[in-house]
C-alpha positions in Angstrom: -3.6 55.6 -106.9 -1.1 52.9 -106.0 -0.4 54.7 -102.7 -4.2 54.7 -101.8 -4.4 50.9 -102.6 -1.4 50.1 -100.5 -2.9 52.1 -97.6 -6.2 50.2 -98.0 -4.5 46.8 -98.0 -2.5 47.7 -95.0 -5.6 48.8 -93.1 -7.3 45.5 -93.9 -4.3 43.5 -92.8 -4.2 45.4 -89.4 -7.9 44.8 -89.0 -7.7 41.0 -89.8 -4.6 40.2 -87.8 -6.2 40.5 -84.3 -9.0 38.2 -85.4 -6.6 35.6 -86.8 -4.5 35.7 -83.6 -7.7 35.4 -81.5 -8.8 32.3 -83.5 -5.3 30.7 -83.1 -5.4 31.4 -79.4 -8.9 29.9 -79.2 -7.7 26.7 -80.9 -4.6 26.5 -78.7 -6.8 26.9 -75.6 -9.2 24.3 -76.8 -6.4 21.9 -77.5 -4.9 22.6 -74.1 -8.3 22.1 -72.5 -8.8 18.8 -74.4 -5.3 17.6 -73.4 -5.9 18.7 -69.8 -9.2 16.8 -69.8 -7.6 13.7 -71.3 -4.7 14.0 -68.7 -7.2 14.2 -65.9 -9.2 11.2 -67.1 -6.0 9.2 -67.5 -4.9 10.2 -64.1 -8.2 9.2 -62.6 -8.0 5.9 -64.4 -4.5 5.2 -63.2 -5.5 6.1 -59.7 -8.4 3.7 -59.9 -6.2 0.9 -61.2 -3.7 1.6 -58.5 -6.4 1.4 -55.8 -8.0 -1.7 -57.2 -6.8 -5.0 -55.7 -4.6 -7.2 -58.0 -5.8 -10.6 -58.9 -6.0 -12.8 -55.9 -5.3 -10.0 -53.4 -8.9 -9.4 -52.7 -9.3 -12.9 -51.3 -9.2 -13.5 -47.6 -6.0 -15.2 -46.2 -7.8 -18.5 -45.6 -8.7 -18.7 -49.3 -5.1 -18.0 -50.5 -3.1 -20.4 -52.5 -0.7 -22.8 -50.8 2.7 -21.3 -50.0 6.2 -22.3 -49.1 9.2 -23.9 -50.7 8.0 -27.4 -50.1 5.0 -26.8 -52.3 7.2 -27.2 -55.4 7.4 -31.0 -54.7 3.6 -31.4 -54.8 2.5 -33.1 -58.1 1.1 -30.7 -60.6 -1.9 -32.9 -61.6 -3.8 -35.9 -60.5 -5.0 -37.0 -57.1 -1.8 -35.8 -55.4 -2.0 -32.3 -56.8 -3.5 -29.4 -54.8 -6.8 -29.7 -56.7 -6.8 -33.4 -56.3 -6.2 -33.4 -52.6 -9.0 -30.8 -52.1 -11.5 -33.5 -53.3 -10.5 -36.2 -50.7 -10.6 -36.4 -46.9 -7.3 -35.7 -45.3 -5.8 -39.2 -44.8 -6.8 -40.2 -48.3 -5.4 -37.0 -49.7 -2.1 -37.4 -47.9 -1.7 -40.9 -49.3 -1.5 -39.4 -52.8 1.4 -37.1 -51.8 4.8 -39.0 -52.2 6.4 -36.7 -49.6 4.0 -37.9 -46.9 4.3 -41.6 -47.4 6.0 -42.2 -44.0 3.2 -40.3 -42.2 0.6 -42.2 -44.1 2.2 -45.5 -43.1 2.2 -44.4 -39.4 -1.4 -43.3 -39.6 -2.4 -46.7 -41.0 -0.3 -48.5 -38.3 -2.0 -46.5 -35.6 -5.5 -47.3 -37.0 -6.3 -43.6 -37.5 -7.3 -43.5 -41.1 -11.0 -43.5 -40.5 -10.6 -41.1 -37.5 -8.9 -38.5 -39.7 -11.1 -39.0 -42.7 -14.3 -38.7 -40.7 -13.2 -35.7 -38.7 -15.0 -32.4 -39.3 -13.1 -29.2 -40.0 -9.6 -30.0 -38.6 -6.1 -28.8 -39.1 -3.3 -31.3 -39.7 0.4 -30.5 -39.3 1.9 -33.2 -41.5 5.5 -34.1 -41.2 7.4 -35.0 -44.4 9.4 -38.1 -45.0 12.5 -36.1 -44.3 11.0 -35.0 -40.9 10.7 -38.6 -39.9 14.2 -39.3 -41.2 15.6 -36.9 -38.5 14.5 -39.4 -35.8 17.1 -42.1 -35.2 16.0 -45.3 -36.9 16.0 -47.3 -33.6 13.8 -44.7 -31.9 11.4 -44.4 -34.8 11.1 -48.2 -35.0 10.3 -48.3 -31.3 7.6 -45.7 -31.7 6.1 -47.4 -34.7 5.9 -50.6 -32.7 4.1 -48.9 -29.8 0.5 -48.2 -31.0 -0.4 -46.2 -27.9 2.7 -43.9 -28.2 2.3 -43.6 -31.9 -1.3 -42.6 -31.6 -0.4 -40.0 -29.0 2.2 -38.5 -31.3 0.1 -38.5 -34.4 -3.0 -37.0 -32.7 -0.8 -34.2 -31.3 -0.4 -33.1 -34.9 -4.2 -32.5 -35.3 -6.1 -29.5 -34.1 -9.9 -29.7 -33.9 -10.6 -26.6 -36.0 -9.6 -25.3 -39.4 -6.8 -22.8 -39.0 -6.1 -20.1 -41.7 -2.5 -18.7 -42.0 -3.5 -15.6 -40.1 -4.5 -17.8 -37.2 -1.0 -19.1 -36.9 0.7 -15.7 -36.3 0.6 -16.2 -32.6 -1.7 -18.9 -31.3 -2.1 -21.8 -28.8 -4.4 -24.6 -29.9 -5.7 -27.8 -28.3 -4.9 -30.9 -30.2 -6.8 -34.2 -30.5 -4.1 -35.6 -28.1 -5.6 -33.2 -25.5 -2.5 -31.0 -24.9 -1.7 -27.8 -26.7 0.7 -26.7 -29.4 1.9 -23.2 -30.2 2.3 -21.5 -33.5 4.1 -18.2 -34.5 5.1 -16.3 -37.6 3.7 -14.1 -40.3 3.3 -13.8 -44.1 4.5 -17.2 -45.5 6.9 -18.1 -42.6 5.5 -20.0 -39.7 6.8 -22.3 -36.9 5.1 -24.8 -34.7 6.3 -25.3 -31.1 9.4 -23.3 -32.1 10.8 -26.5 -33.6 9.1 -27.3 -36.9 9.0 -25.0 -39.9 5.9 -24.9 -42.2 7.4 -25.8 -45.7 4.1 -25.9 -47.5 1.1 -24.2 -45.9 -2.6 -23.8 -46.4 -3.1 -27.0 -48.4 -6.8 -27.8 -48.6 -8.5 -31.2 -48.3 -12.2 -32.0 -48.2 -12.3 -31.9 -44.4 -9.0 -30.2 -43.3 -6.4 -27.5 -43.7 -2.9 -29.1 -43.9 0.4 -27.5 -43.1 3.3 -29.7 -44.2 6.2 -29.4 -41.7 9.9 -30.3 -41.6 10.0 -31.9 -38.1 7.9 -34.3 -36.1 6.2 -32.7 -33.2 6.4 -34.3 -29.8 3.7 -33.9 -27.2 4.5 -32.7 -23.8 5.0 -35.4 -21.2 
């Protein structure tokens, strides 16, 4: 009797075991399938994020923020800040930037404030105070005293169109002085006439793009 019961129990166990194993295998497959689906979805999402432009990178170069080591000296707020200068025409905007006070004084002395403020869509290469300081004082005083020569030099720093950084990579542009200047460079490093470095570029004013430079440009004679 006991032997018959043991045989029956053994037979049931043998019959049930494949079913149980099949069920476990099905669960494992489902889990693997779920994990695979989740992995695929995560991979797609990561790929999507990687291909999406980061903040600011989708903008064109002419809409990019100002760049260069000299930008650190621009006031963070007020009329002399980047946002503040964007509201004013170029001569007025420059007057709010402490690093451009010598240039502003020269512009006033030459009587060019209205000319610059009323110009439409121009680019100004603006020498810093340190740029003017490179000129021997006697020579600078002489230029400042000669309105015609001062006007010639200052208008050589103005191009009659708005130039984006990409335009400066290799270009020749006519100035308001009627001769041409040359630009070269890439990324955030640019030179003008192979003599002046752009130290703070792509600064916006109401009517101009401004590139602050570390040397005064001299027109060809």
